Jmol script that loads the backbone (N, CA, C; Angstrom):
load data "model"
ATOM      1  N   MET A   1     177.621 211.038 108.495  1.00  0.00           N
ATOM      2  CA  MET A   1     176.230 210.510 108.692  1.00  0.00           C
ATOM      3  C   MET A   1     175.845 210.794 110.164  1.00  0.00           C
ATOM      4  N   GLU A   2     174.637 211.478 110.310  1.00  0.00           N
ATOM      5  CA  GLU A   2     174.211 211.764 111.627  1.00  0.00           C
ATOM      6  C   GLU A   2     173.523 210.463 112.249  1.00  0.00           C
ATOM      7  N   LYS A   3     173.632 210.450 113.546  1.00  0.00           N
ATOM      8  CA  LYS A   3     172.793 209.362 114.159  1.00  0.00           C
ATOM      9  C   LYS A   3     171.333 209.241 114.135  1.00  0.00           C
ATOM     10  N   ASN A   4     170.722 210.402 113.942  1.00  0.00           N
ATOM     11  CA  ASN A   4     169.206 210.802 113.771  1.00  0.00           C
ATOM     12  C   ASN A   4     168.867 210.165 112.354  1.00  0.00           C
ATOM     13  N   ALA A   5     169.725 210.135 111.309  1.00  0.00           N
ATOM     14  CA  ALA A   5     169.377 209.745 110.135  1.00  0.00           C
ATOM     15  C   ALA A   5     169.293 208.159 110.070  1.00  0.00           C
ATOM     16  N   ILE A   6     169.969 207.557 110.766  1.00  0.00           N
ATOM     17  CA  ILE A   6     170.056 205.982 111.019  1.00  0.00           C
ATOM     18  C   ILE A   6     168.701 205.448 111.654  1.00  0.00           C
ATOM     19  N   GLN A   7     167.926 204.764 110.988  1.00  0.00           N
ATOM     20  CA  GLN A   7     166.662 204.200 111.456  1.00  0.00           C
ATOM     21  C   GLN A   7     166.904 203.082 112.427  1.00  0.00           C
ATOM     22  N   ALA A   8     166.008 202.982 113.331  1.00  0.00           N
ATOM     23  CA  ALA A   8     166.102 202.015 114.571  1.00  0.00           C
ATOM     24  C   ALA A   8     166.173 200.654 113.898  1.00  0.00           C
ATOM     25  N   GLU A   9     165.541 200.407 112.804  1.00  0.00           N
ATOM     26  CA  GLU A   9     165.544 199.123 112.166  1.00  0.00           C
ATOM     27  C   GLU A   9     167.034 198.690 111.658  1.00  0.00           C
ATOM     28  N   ASP A  10     167.652 199.702 111.096  1.00  0.00           N
ATOM     29  CA  ASP A  10     169.019 199.574 110.574  1.00  0.00           C
ATOM     30  C   ASP A  10     169.983 199.279 111.694  1.00  0.00           C
ATOM     31  N   ARG A  11     169.769 200.062 112.845  1.00  0.00           N
ATOM     32  CA  ARG A  11     170.703 199.679 114.020  1.00  0.00           C
ATOM     33  C   ARG A  11     170.492 198.479 114.551  1.00  0.00           C
ATOM     34  N   LEU A  12     169.267 197.982 114.767  1.00  0.00           N
ATOM     35  CA  LEU A  12     168.988 196.623 115.166  1.00  0.00           C
ATOM     36  C   LEU A  12     169.539 195.531 114.383  1.00  0.00           C
ATOM     37  N   PHE A  13     169.303 195.663 113.150  1.00  0.00           N
ATOM     38  CA  PHE A  13     169.711 194.642 112.006  1.00  0.00           C
ATOM     39  C   PHE A  13     171.218 194.644 112.006  1.00  0.00           C
ATOM     40  N   ALA A  14     171.901 195.732 112.099  1.00  0.00           N
ATOM     41  CA  ALA A  14     173.386 195.711 112.131  1.00  0.00           C
ATOM     42  C   ALA A  14     173.974 195.215 113.424  1.00  0.00           C
ATOM     43  N   ALA A  15     173.278 195.276 114.533  1.00  0.00           N
ATOM     44  CA  ALA A  15     173.883 194.830 115.798  1.00  0.00           C
ATOM     45  C   ALA A  15     173.551 193.308 115.767  1.00  0.00           C
ATOM     46  N   LEU A  16     172.621 192.852 115.238  1.00  0.00           N
ATOM     47  CA  LEU A  16     172.331 191.381 115.058  1.00  0.00           C
ATOM     48  C   LEU A  16     173.231 190.726 114.070  1.00  0.00           C
ATOM     49  N   ALA A  17     173.599 191.655 113.177  1.00  0.00           N
ATOM     50  CA  ALA A  17     174.498 190.927 112.146  1.00  0.00           C
ATOM     51  C   ALA A  17     175.795 190.292 112.664  1.00  0.00           C
ATOM     52  N   TYR A  18     176.211 190.990 113.909  1.00  0.00           N
ATOM     53  CA  TYR A  18     177.609 190.414 114.368  1.00  0.00           C
ATOM     54  C   TYR A  18     177.540 188.976 114.980  1.00  0.00           C
ATOM     55  N   PRO A  19     176.568 188.754 115.947  1.00  0.00           N
ATOM     56  CA  PRO A  19     176.508 187.192 116.204  1.00  0.00           C
ATOM     57  C   PRO A  19     175.878 186.277 115.263  1.00  0.00           C
ATOM     58  N   PHE A  20     175.061 186.985 114.338  1.00  0.00           N
ATOM     59  CA  PHE A  20     174.463 185.988 113.358  1.00  0.00           C
ATOM     60  C   PHE A  20     174.867 186.354 111.866  1.00  0.00           C
ATOM     61  N   TRP A  21     176.161 186.566 111.610  1.00  0.00           N
ATOM     62  CA  TRP A  21     176.487 187.014 110.360  1.00  0.00           C
ATOM     63  C   TRP A  21     176.304 185.967 109.284  1.00  0.00           C
ATOM     64  N   TYR A  22     176.269 184.773 109.660  1.00  0.00           N
ATOM     65  CA  TYR A  22     175.999 183.789 108.621  1.00  0.00           C
ATOM     66  C   TYR A  22     174.532 183.737 108.165  1.00  0.00           C
ATOM     67  N   VAL A  23     173.672 184.427 108.773  1.00  0.00           N
ATOM     68  CA  VAL A  23     172.381 184.570 108.182  1.00  0.00           C
ATOM     69  C   VAL A  23     172.026 186.090 107.768  1.00  0.00           C
ATOM     70  N   ALA A  24     172.670 186.976 108.367  1.00  0.00           N
ATOM     71  CA  ALA A  24     172.406 188.357 108.064  1.00  0.00           C
ATOM     72  C   ALA A  24     173.074 188.732 106.736  1.00  0.00           C
ATOM     73  N   PHE A  25     174.157 188.167 106.431  1.00  0.00           N
ATOM     74  CA  PHE A  25     174.721 188.566 105.208  1.00  0.00           C
ATOM     75  C   PHE A  25     173.950 188.110 103.894  1.00  0.00           C
ATOM     76  N   PRO A  26     173.542 186.842 103.891  1.00  0.00           N
ATOM     77  CA  PRO A  26     172.686 186.405 102.657  1.00  0.00           C
ATOM     78  C   PRO A  26     171.493 187.133 102.643  1.00  0.00           C
ATOM     79  N   VAL A  27     170.809 187.556 103.731  1.00  0.00           N
ATOM     80  CA  VAL A  27     169.525 188.482 103.778  1.00  0.00           C
ATOM     81  C   VAL A  27     169.955 189.617 103.143  1.00  0.00           C
ATOM     82  N   TYR A  28     170.994 190.171 103.572  1.00  0.00           N
ATOM     83  CA  TYR A  28     171.472 191.486 102.956  1.00  0.00           C
ATOM     84  C   TYR A  28     171.571 191.377 101.404  1.00  0.00           C
ATOM     85  N   LEU A  29     172.310 190.369 100.941  1.00  0.00           N
ATOM     86  CA  LEU A  29     172.531 190.210  99.514  1.00  0.00           C
ATOM     87  C   LEU A  29     171.186 189.929  98.751  1.00  0.00           C
ATOM     88  N   LEU A  30     170.215 189.482  99.416  1.00  0.00           N
ATOM     89  CA  LEU A  30     169.014 188.986  98.718  1.00  0.00           C
ATOM     90  C   LEU A  30     167.987 190.240  98.687  1.00  0.00           C
ATOM     91  N   SER A  31     168.189 191.252  99.547  1.00  0.00           N
ATOM     92  CA  SER A  31     167.245 192.218  99.673  1.00  0.00           C
ATOM     93  C   SER A  31     167.817 193.638  99.169  1.00  0.00           C
ATOM     94  N   ALA A  32     167.143 194.035  97.979  1.00  0.00           N
ATOM     95  CA  ALA A  32     167.574 195.403  97.282  1.00  0.00           C
ATOM     96  C   ALA A  32     167.305 196.423  98.293  1.00  0.00           C
ATOM     97  N   ARG A  33     166.309 196.365  99.205  1.00  0.00           N
ATOM     98  CA  ARG A  33     166.085 197.373 100.107  1.00  0.00           C
ATOM     99  C   ARG A  33     167.193 197.671 101.003  1.00  0.00           C
ATOM    100  N   TYR A  34     167.856 196.703 101.596  1.00  0.00           N
ATOM    101  CA  TYR A  34     168.822 196.869 102.616  1.00  0.00           C
ATOM    102  C   TYR A  34     170.363 197.141 101.803  1.00  0.00           C
ATOM    103  N   GLN A  35     170.432 196.956 100.582  1.00  0.00           N
ATOM    104  CA  GLN A  35     171.651 197.259  99.887  1.00  0.00           C
ATOM    105  C   GLN A  35     171.875 198.741  99.669  1.00  0.00           C
ATOM    106  N   GLN A  36     170.762 199.556  99.813  1.00  0.00           N
ATOM    107  CA  GLN A  36     170.842 200.974  99.574  1.00  0.00           C
ATOM    108  C   GLN A  36     171.220 201.675 100.611  1.00  0.00           C
ATOM    109  N   ARG A  37     171.385 201.151 101.959  1.00  0.00           N
ATOM    110  CA  ARG A  37     171.774 201.782 103.142  1.00  0.00           C
ATOM    111  C   ARG A  37     173.148 201.549 103.553  1.00  0.00           C
ATOM    112  N   PRO A  38     173.893 202.699 103.561  1.00  0.00           N
ATOM    113  CA  PRO A  38     175.339 202.497 103.782  1.00  0.00           C
ATOM    114  C   PRO A  38     175.852 202.177 105.176  1.00  0.00           C
ATOM    115  N   PHE A  39     175.008 202.513 106.237  1.00  0.00           N
ATOM    116  CA  PHE A  39     175.203 201.994 107.500  1.00  0.00           C
ATOM    117  C   PHE A  39     175.130 200.505 107.640  1.00  0.00           C
ATOM    118  N   LEU A  40     174.063 199.919 107.033  1.00  0.00           N
ATOM    119  CA  LEU A  40     173.939 198.642 107.076  1.00  0.00           C
ATOM    120  C   LEU A  40     175.181 197.843 106.310  1.00  0.00           C
ATOM    121  N   ARG A  41     175.506 198.338 105.056  1.00  0.00           N
ATOM    122  CA  ARG A  41     176.638 197.855 104.322  1.00  0.00           C
ATOM    123  C   ARG A  41     177.750 197.774 105.138  1.00  0.00           C
ATOM    124  N   TYR A  42     178.112 198.902 105.665  1.00  0.00           N
ATOM    125  CA  TYR A  42     179.297 199.007 106.509  1.00  0.00           C
ATOM    126  C   TYR A  42     179.323 197.833 107.672  1.00  0.00           C
ATOM    127  N   HIS A  43     178.400 197.727 108.381  1.00  0.00           N
ATOM    128  CA  HIS A  43     178.345 196.726 109.477  1.00  0.00           C
ATOM    129  C   HIS A  43     178.159 195.268 108.970  1.00  0.00           C
ATOM    130  N   LEU A  44     177.402 195.140 107.915  1.00  0.00           N
ATOM    131  CA  LEU A  44     177.340 193.691 107.437  1.00  0.00           C
ATOM    132  C   LEU A  44     178.566 193.205 106.933  1.00  0.00           C
ATOM    133  N   PHE A  45     179.190 194.021 106.150  1.00  0.00           N
ATOM    134  CA  PHE A  45     180.735 193.605 105.667  1.00  0.00           C
ATOM    135  C   PHE A  45     181.597 193.314 106.852  1.00  0.00           C
ATOM    136  N   HIS A  46     181.514 194.089 107.994  1.00  0.00           N
ATOM    137  CA  HIS A  46     182.373 194.032 108.986  1.00  0.00           C
ATOM    138  C   HIS A  46     181.959 192.743 109.637  1.00  0.00           C
ATOM    139  N   ALA A  47     180.790 192.490 109.899  1.00  0.00           N
ATOM    140  CA  ALA A  47     180.354 191.222 110.622  1.00  0.00           C
ATOM    141  C   ALA A  47     180.715 190.064 109.892  1.00  0.00           C
ATOM    142  N   LEU A  48     180.593 190.202 108.533  1.00  0.00           N
ATOM    143  CA  LEU A  48     181.093 188.910 107.586  1.00  0.00           C
ATOM    144  C   LEU A  48     182.457 188.678 107.888  1.00  0.00           C
ATOM    145  N   PHE A  49     183.360 189.753 107.662  1.00  0.00           N
ATOM    146  CA  PHE A  49     184.783 189.478 107.720  1.00  0.00           C
ATOM    147  C   PHE A  49     185.184 189.196 109.187  1.00  0.00           C
ATOM    148  N   LEU A  50     184.567 189.811 110.211  1.00  0.00           N
ATOM    149  CA  LEU A  50     184.824 189.176 111.632  1.00  0.00           C
ATOM    150  C   LEU A  50     184.538 187.958 111.892  1.00  0.00           C
ATOM    151  N   GLY A  51     183.184 187.550 111.450  1.00  0.00           N
ATOM    152  CA  GLY A  51     182.866 186.225 111.625  1.00  0.00           C
ATOM    153  C   GLY A  51     183.788 185.144 110.976  1.00  0.00           C
ATOM    154  N   LEU A  52     184.063 185.479 109.842  1.00  0.00           N
ATOM    155  CA  LEU A  52     185.086 184.544 109.056  1.00  0.00           C
ATOM    156  C   LEU A  52     186.286 184.398 109.743  1.00  0.00           C
ATOM    157  N   ALA A  53     186.927 185.666 110.031  1.00  0.00           N
ATOM    158  CA  ALA A  53     188.212 185.618 110.864  1.00  0.00           C
ATOM    159  C   ALA A  53     188.028 184.778 112.269  1.00  0.00           C
ATOM    160  N   ILE A  54     186.980 184.965 113.043  1.00  0.00           N
ATOM    161  CA  ILE A  54     186.852 184.129 114.288  1.00  0.00           C
ATOM    162  C   ILE A  54     186.804 182.817 113.870  1.00  0.00           C
ATOM    163  N   LEU A  55     186.084 182.282 112.839  1.00  0.00           N
ATOM    164  CA  LEU A  55     185.721 180.985 112.463  1.00  0.00           C
ATOM    165  C   LEU A  55     187.135 180.350 112.077  1.00  0.00           C
ATOM    166  N   TRP A  56     187.720 180.923 111.293  1.00  0.00           N
ATOM    167  CA  TRP A  56     189.002 180.266 110.624  1.00  0.00           C
ATOM    168  C   TRP A  56     190.038 180.411 111.746  1.00  0.00           C
ATOM    169  N   GLY A  57     190.191 181.556 112.469  1.00  0.00           N
ATOM    170  CA  GLY A  57     191.196 181.605 113.538  1.00  0.00           C
ATOM    171  C   GLY A  57     190.968 180.506 114.539  1.00  0.00           C
ATOM    172  N   GLY A  58     189.715 180.211 114.950  1.00  0.00           N
ATOM    173  CA  GLY A  58     189.320 179.227 115.904  1.00  0.00           C
ATOM    174  C   GLY A  58     189.598 177.765 115.436  1.00  0.00           C
ATOM    175  N   VAL A  59     189.391 177.463 114.122  1.00  0.00           N
ATOM    176  CA  VAL A  59     189.767 176.210 113.565  1.00  0.00           C
ATOM    177  C   VAL A  59     191.255 175.993 113.525  1.00  0.00           C
ATOM    178  N   CYS A  60     192.011 177.016 113.204  1.00  0.00           N
ATOM    179  CA  CYS A  60     193.335 176.924 113.182  1.00  0.00           C
ATOM    180  C   CYS A  60     194.045 176.803 114.491  1.00  0.00           C
ATOM    181  N   LEU A  61     193.531 177.469 115.432  1.00  0.00           N
ATOM    182  CA  LEU A  61     194.050 177.432 116.869  1.00  0.00           C
ATOM    183  C   LEU A  61     193.757 176.146 117.543  1.00  0.00           C
ATOM    184  N   TRP A  62     192.551 175.737 117.265  1.00  0.00           N
ATOM    185  CA  TRP A  62     192.135 174.378 118.012  1.00  0.00           C
ATOM    186  C   TRP A  62     192.878 173.189 117.329  1.00  0.00           C
ATOM    187  N   THR A  63     193.042 173.281 116.055  1.00  0.00           N
ATOM    188  CA  THR A  63     193.740 172.181 115.264  1.00  0.00           C
ATOM    189  C   THR A  63     195.206 172.164 115.615  1.00  0.00           C
ATOM    190  N   PHE A  64     195.842 173.339 116.015  1.00  0.00           N
ATOM    191  CA  PHE A  64     197.129 173.546 116.360  1.00  0.00           C
ATOM    192  C   PHE A  64     197.354 172.794 117.640  1.00  0.00           C
ATOM    193  N   ALA A  65     196.320 173.231 118.627  1.00  0.00           N
ATOM    194  CA  ALA A  65     196.278 172.768 120.125  1.00  0.00           C
ATOM    195  C   ALA A  65     196.165 171.060 120.054  1.00  0.00           C
ATOM    196  N   ALA A  66     195.318 170.703 119.136  1.00  0.00           N
ATOM    197  CA  ALA A  66     194.987 169.304 119.178  1.00  0.00           C
ATOM    198  C   ALA A  66     196.342 168.503 118.843  1.00  0.00           C
ATOM    199  N   VAL A  67     197.102 169.131 117.763  1.00  0.00           N
ATOM    200  CA  VAL A  67     198.358 168.337 117.318  1.00  0.00           C
ATOM    201  C   VAL A  67     199.362 168.503 118.428  1.00  0.00           C
ATOM    202  N   LEU A  68     199.521 169.728 118.966  1.00  0.00           N
ATOM    203  CA  LEU A  68     200.616 169.752 120.102  1.00  0.00           C
ATOM    204  C   LEU A  68     200.172 169.191 121.310  1.00  0.00           C
ATOM    205  N   GLY A  69     198.903 168.984 121.520  1.00  0.00           N
ATOM    206  CA  GLY A  69     198.348 168.377 122.758  1.00  0.00           C
ATOM    207  C   GLY A  69     198.795 166.873 122.832  1.00  0.00           C
ATOM    208  N   LYS A  70     199.256 166.322 121.668  1.00  0.00           N
ATOM    209  CA  LYS A  70     199.678 164.978 121.803  1.00  0.00           C
ATOM    210  C   LYS A  70     201.025 164.780 122.342  1.00  0.00           C
ATOM    211  N   PHE A  71     201.805 165.956 122.602  1.00  0.00           N
ATOM    212  CA  PHE A  71     203.044 165.779 123.088  1.00  0.00           C
ATOM    213  C   PHE A  71     203.109 166.271 124.492  1.00  0.00           C
ATOM    214  N   GLY A  72     202.329 165.638 125.423  1.00  0.00           N
ATOM    215  CA  GLY A  72     202.409 165.744 126.756  1.00  0.00           C
ATOM    216  C   GLY A  72     201.887 167.053 127.355  1.00  0.00           C
ATOM    217  N   LEU A  73     202.648 167.830 127.915  1.00  0.00           N
ATOM    218  CA  LEU A  73     202.302 169.018 128.626  1.00  0.00           C
ATOM    219  C   LEU A  73     201.909 170.195 127.761  1.00  0.00           C
ATOM    220  N   PHE A  74     202.207 170.249 126.581  1.00  0.00           N
ATOM    221  CA  PHE A  74     201.841 171.271 125.625  1.00  0.00           C
ATOM    222  C   PHE A  74     200.302 171.455 125.525  1.00  0.00           C
ATOM    223  N   GLY A  75     199.569 170.551 125.496  1.00  0.00           N
ATOM    224  CA  GLY A  75     198.016 170.726 125.433  1.00  0.00           C
ATOM    225  C   GLY A  75     197.471 171.486 126.713  1.00  0.00           C
ATOM    226  N   LEU A  76     197.928 171.155 127.874  1.00  0.00           N
ATOM    227  CA  LEU A  76     197.691 171.815 129.016  1.00  0.00           C
ATOM    228  C   LEU A  76     198.207 173.189 129.144  1.00  0.00           C
ATOM    229  N   LEU A  77     199.284 173.467 128.618  1.00  0.00           N
ATOM    230  CA  LEU A  77     199.781 174.819 128.755  1.00  0.00           C
ATOM    231  C   LEU A  77     199.020 175.732 127.618  1.00  0.00           C
ATOM    232  N   LEU A  78     198.578 175.082 126.528  1.00  0.00           N
ATOM    233  CA  LEU A  78     197.943 175.883 125.400  1.00  0.00           C
ATOM    234  C   LEU A  78     196.508 176.311 125.866  1.00  0.00           C
ATOM    235  N   TYR A  79     195.969 175.392 126.678  1.00  0.00           N
ATOM    236  CA  TYR A  79     194.504 175.735 127.000  1.00  0.00           C
ATOM    237  C   TYR A  79     194.100 177.053 127.557  1.00  0.00           C
ATOM    238  N   PRO A  80     194.913 177.593 128.434  1.00  0.00           N
ATOM    239  CA  PRO A  80     194.602 179.047 128.814  1.00  0.00           C
ATOM    240  C   PRO A  80     194.622 180.080 127.666  1.00  0.00           C
ATOM    241  N   PHE A  81     195.606 179.887 126.760  1.00  0.00           N
ATOM    242  CA  PHE A  81     195.694 180.687 125.614  1.00  0.00           C
ATOM    243  C   PHE A  81     194.621 180.577 124.733  1.00  0.00           C
ATOM    244  N   LEU A  82     194.073 179.370 124.425  1.00  0.00           N
ATOM    245  CA  LEU A  82     192.893 179.177 123.710  1.00  0.00           C
ATOM    246  C   LEU A  82     191.621 179.887 124.233  1.00  0.00           C
ATOM    247  N   LYS A  83     191.314 179.617 125.665  1.00  0.00           N
ATOM    248  CA  LYS A  83     190.241 180.321 126.238  1.00  0.00           C
ATOM    249  C   LYS A  83     190.340 181.829 126.082  1.00  0.00           C
ATOM    250  N   LEU A  84     191.593 182.398 126.274  1.00  0.00           N
ATOM    251  CA  LEU A  84     191.893 183.840 126.098  1.00  0.00           C
ATOM    252  C   LEU A  84     191.459 184.330 124.734  1.00  0.00           C
ATOM    253  N   ALA A  85     191.774 183.641 123.630  1.00  0.00           N
ATOM    254  CA  ALA A  85     191.570 183.786 122.311  1.00  0.00           C
ATOM    255  C   ALA A  85     189.867 184.008 122.167  1.00  0.00           C
ATOM    256  N   GLU A  86     189.138 182.952 122.833  1.00  0.00           N
ATOM    257  CA  GLU A  86     187.723 182.809 122.805  1.00  0.00           C
ATOM    258  C   GLU A  86     187.174 184.106 123.362  1.00  0.00           C
ATOM    259  N   TRP A  87     187.803 184.544 124.603  1.00  0.00           N
ATOM    260  CA  TRP A  87     187.119 185.547 125.285  1.00  0.00           C
ATOM    261  C   TRP A  87     187.378 186.898 124.448  1.00  0.00           C
ATOM    262  N   ILE A  88     188.636 187.085 123.877  1.00  0.00           N
ATOM    263  CA  ILE A  88     188.685 188.169 122.958  1.00  0.00           C
ATOM    264  C   ILE A  88     187.958 188.156 121.912  1.00  0.00           C
ATOM    265  N   ALA A  89     187.648 187.068 121.237  1.00  0.00           N
ATOM    266  CA  ALA A  89     186.738 187.011 120.081  1.00  0.00           C
ATOM    267  C   ALA A  89     185.173 187.390 120.533  1.00  0.00           C
ATOM    268  N   PHE A  90     184.780 186.895 121.559  1.00  0.00           N
ATOM    269  CA  PHE A  90     183.430 187.226 122.205  1.00  0.00           C
ATOM    270  C   PHE A  90     183.412 188.606 122.285  1.00  0.00           C
ATOM    271  N   PHE A  91     184.341 189.272 123.183  1.00  0.00           N
ATOM    272  CA  PHE A  91     184.270 190.703 123.562  1.00  0.00           C
ATOM    273  C   PHE A  91     184.441 191.722 122.201  1.00  0.00           C
ATOM    274  N   THR A  92     185.077 191.223 121.375  1.00  0.00           N
ATOM    275  CA  THR A  92     185.173 192.015 120.148  1.00  0.00           C
ATOM    276  C   THR A  92     183.747 192.014 119.387  1.00  0.00           C
ATOM    277  N   THR A  93     183.129 190.815 119.305  1.00  0.00           N
ATOM    278  CA  THR A  93     181.879 190.774 118.634  1.00  0.00           C
ATOM    279  C   THR A  93     180.831 191.672 119.512  1.00  0.00           C
ATOM    280  N   VAL A  94     180.892 191.541 120.938  1.00  0.00           N
ATOM    281  CA  VAL A  94     179.865 192.345 121.840  1.00  0.00           C
ATOM    282  C   VAL A  94     180.292 193.869 121.517  1.00  0.00           C
ATOM    283  N   PHE A  95     181.540 194.276 121.423  1.00  0.00           N
ATOM    284  CA  PHE A  95     181.952 195.585 121.213  1.00  0.00           C
ATOM    285  C   PHE A  95     181.320 196.092 119.989  1.00  0.00           C
ATOM    286  N   ALA A  96     181.573 195.357 118.722  1.00  0.00           N
ATOM    287  CA  ALA A  96     180.963 195.679 117.608  1.00  0.00           C
ATOM    288  C   ALA A  96     179.471 195.834 117.598  1.00  0.00           C
ATOM    289  N   ALA A  97     178.754 194.808 118.158  1.00  0.00           N
ATOM    290  CA  ALA A  97     177.349 194.870 118.019  1.00  0.00           C
ATOM    291  C   ALA A  97     176.786 196.035 118.873  1.00  0.00           C
ATOM    292  N   VAL A  98     177.409 196.413 119.982  1.00  0.00           N
ATOM    293  CA  VAL A  98     176.998 197.425 120.870  1.00  0.00           C
ATOM    294  C   VAL A  98     177.113 198.813 120.181  1.00  0.00           C
ATOM    295  N   ASN A  99     178.230 198.890 119.492  1.00  0.00           N
ATOM    296  CA  ASN A  99     178.538 200.211 118.798  1.00  0.00           C
ATOM    297  C   ASN A  99     177.462 200.354 117.548  1.00  0.00           C
ATOM    298  N   ALA A 100     177.235 199.135 116.951  1.00  0.00           N
ATOM    299  CA  ALA A 100     176.295 199.368 115.814  1.00  0.00           C
ATOM    300  C   ALA A 100     174.876 199.519 116.360  1.00  0.00           C
ATOM    301  N   PHE A 101     174.397 199.140 117.475  1.00  0.00           N
ATOM    302  CA  PHE A 101     173.135 199.342 118.034  1.00  0.00           C
ATOM    303  C   PHE A 101     173.010 200.936 118.523  1.00  0.00           C
ATOM    304  N   LEU A 102     174.218 201.492 118.893  1.00  0.00           N
ATOM    305  CA  LEU A 102     174.234 202.811 119.260  1.00  0.00           C
ATOM    306  C   LEU A 102     174.273 203.703 118.129  1.00  0.00           C
ATOM    307  N   GLY A 103     174.545 203.295 116.873  1.00  0.00           N
ATOM    308  CA  GLY A 103     174.629 204.020 115.653  1.00  0.00           C
ATOM    309  C   GLY A 103     175.996 204.470 115.271  1.00  0.00           C
ATOM    310  N   ASN A 104     176.964 203.903 116.008  1.00  0.00           N
ATOM    311  CA  ASN A 104     178.413 204.273 115.649  1.00  0.00           C
ATOM    312  C   ASN A 104     179.015 203.198 114.695  1.00  0.00           C
ATOM    313  N   GLN A 105     180.083 203.665 114.083  1.00  0.00           N
ATOM    314  CA  GLN A 105     180.772 202.728 113.169  1.00  0.00           C
ATOM    315  C   GLN A 105     182.165 202.436 113.825  1.00  0.00           C
ATOM    316  N   ALA A 106     182.051 201.207 114.393  1.00  0.00           N
ATOM    317  CA  ALA A 106     183.361 200.805 115.217  1.00  0.00           C
ATOM    318  C   ALA A 106     184.431 200.476 114.074  1.00  0.00           C
ATOM    319  N   GLN A 107     185.750 200.856 114.564  1.00  0.00           N
ATOM    320  CA  GLN A 107     186.899 200.355 113.896  1.00  0.00           C
ATOM    321  C   GLN A 107     187.518 199.262 114.538  1.00  0.00           C
ATOM    322  N   ILE A 108     187.587 198.152 113.802  1.00  0.00           N
ATOM    323  CA  ILE A 108     188.180 196.926 114.325  1.00  0.00           C
ATOM    324  C   ILE A 108     189.410 196.810 113.629  1.00  0.00           C
ATOM    325  N   PRO A 109     190.660 196.706 114.336  1.00  0.00           N
ATOM    326  CA  PRO A 109     191.936 196.513 113.700  1.00  0.00           C
ATOM    327  C   PRO A 109     191.989 195.463 112.771  1.00  0.00           C
ATOM    328  N   TYR A 110     192.535 195.515 111.534  1.00  0.00           N
ATOM    329  CA  TYR A 110     192.721 194.629 110.564  1.00  0.00           C
ATOM    330  C   TYR A 110     191.240 194.272 109.920  1.00  0.00           C
ATOM    331  N   ILE A 111     190.303 194.076 110.456  1.00  0.00           N
ATOM    332  CA  ILE A 111     189.004 193.806 109.816  1.00  0.00           C
ATOM    333  C   ILE A 111     188.620 194.971 109.066  1.00  0.00           C
ATOM    334  N   THR A 112     188.643 196.334 109.632  1.00  0.00           N
ATOM    335  CA  THR A 112     188.303 197.484 108.834  1.00  0.00           C
ATOM    336  C   THR A 112     189.141 197.563 107.708  1.00  0.00           C
ATOM    337  N   GLU A 113     190.523 197.365 107.659  1.00  0.00           N
ATOM    338  CA  GLU A 113     191.200 197.440 106.573  1.00  0.00           C
ATOM    339  C   GLU A 113     190.984 196.493 105.396  1.00  0.00           C
ATOM    340  N   LEU A 114     190.593 195.195 105.854  1.00  0.00           N
ATOM    341  CA  LEU A 114     190.086 194.237 104.920  1.00  0.00           C
ATOM    342  C   LEU A 114     188.711 194.577 104.189  1.00  0.00           C
ATOM    343  N   VAL A 115     187.893 195.263 105.088  1.00  0.00           N
ATOM    344  CA  VAL A 115     186.623 195.480 104.463  1.00  0.00           C
ATOM    345  C   VAL A 115     186.489 196.780 103.540  1.00  0.00           C
ATOM    346  N   ARG A 116     187.494 197.722 103.790  1.00  0.00           N
ATOM    347  CA  ARG A 116     187.446 198.938 103.098  1.00  0.00           C
ATOM    348  C   ARG A 116     187.281 198.885 101.583  1.00  0.00           C
ATOM    349  N   PRO A 117     187.788 198.080 100.878  1.00  0.00           N
ATOM    350  CA  PRO A 117     187.707 197.993  99.310  1.00  0.00           C
ATOM    351  C   PRO A 117     186.236 197.635  99.117  1.00  0.00           C
ATOM    352  N   TYR A 118     185.521 196.929  99.799  1.00  0.00           N
ATOM    353  CA  TYR A 118     184.158 196.426  99.643  1.00  0.00           C
ATOM    354  C   TYR A 118     183.117 197.533 100.075  1.00  0.00           C
ATOM    355  N   LEU A 119     183.523 198.638 100.705  1.00  0.00           N
ATOM    356  CA  LEU A 119     182.521 199.659 101.093  1.00  0.00           C
ATOM    357  C   LEU A 119     182.659 200.909 100.058  1.00  0.00           C
ATOM    358  N   GLN A 120     183.501 200.716  99.230  1.00  0.00           N
ATOM    359  CA  GLN A 120     183.396 201.726  98.225  1.00  0.00           C
ATOM    360  C   GLN A 120     182.187 201.645  97.252  1.00  0.00           C
ATOM    361  N   GLU A 121     181.628 202.878  97.034  1.00  0.00           N
ATOM    362  CA  GLU A 121     180.503 202.886  96.059  1.00  0.00           C
ATOM    363  C   GLU A 121     180.965 202.524  94.655  1.00  0.00           C
ATOM    364  N   LYS A 122     180.220 201.496  94.134  1.00  0.00           N
ATOM    365  CA  LYS A 122     180.704 201.241  92.563  1.00  0.00           C
ATOM    366  C   LYS A 122     179.741 202.070  91.668  1.00  0.00           C
ATOM    367  N   THR A 123     180.665 202.649  90.827  1.00  0.00           N
ATOM    368  CA  THR A 123     180.081 203.541  89.706  1.00  0.00           C
ATOM    369  C   THR A 123     180.097 202.669  88.388  1.00  0.00           C
ATOM    370  N   PRO A 124     179.087 202.823  87.716  1.00  0.00           N
ATOM    371  CA  PRO A 124     179.268 202.150  86.440  1.00  0.00           C
ATOM    372  C   PRO A 124     180.207 202.903  85.422  1.00  0.00           C
ATOM    373  N   ARG A 125     180.892 201.962  84.672  1.00  0.00           N
ATOM    374  CA  ARG A 125     181.789 202.501  83.720  1.00  0.00           C
ATOM    375  C   ARG A 125     181.191 203.207  82.589  1.00  0.00           C
ATOM    376  N   ASP A 126     181.860 204.186  82.064  1.00  0.00           N
ATOM    377  CA  ASP A 126     181.260 204.867  80.807  1.00  0.00           C
ATOM    378  C   ASP A 126     182.006 204.170  79.629  1.00  0.00           C
ATOM    379  N   PRO A 127     181.287 203.705  78.733  1.00  0.00           N
ATOM    380  CA  PRO A 127     181.883 203.113  77.548  1.00  0.00           C
ATOM    381  C   PRO A 127     182.474 204.227  76.541  1.00  0.00           C
ATOM    382  N   GLN A 128     183.736 203.847  76.343  1.00  0.00           N
ATOM    383  CA  GLN A 128     184.368 204.917  75.483  1.00  0.00           C
ATOM    384  C   GLN A 128     184.879 204.381  74.283  1.00  0.00           C
TER     385      GLN A 128
END
end "model"
wireframe off; spacefill off
backbone 0.3
color backbone group
């Protein structure tokens, strides 16, 4: 797909989908106009899976840290790792949003592999 073929509206909506995935994905599902655009489909599914991974990863990490934090020095030692994970999540989101705004399809490790089955065009089955 050429960059010129991608509309500015698509690039902006795809870029905003990463920080606002919880709003952008339902809008995509409710709008037939957006569902016909492969660039948006790619980035909205990436944004959904990345957002869910960050959400559940954060919940698991902070719960783990809260439990281990009860055992003295462990909480203090875990704090830098939790902050590092937050910064990695933030920069991954920014990286993906900037690539979407520039009209590129960013490859995010693990997320791209999870999304790949949902990006396949579904063809109706022929009754036999």
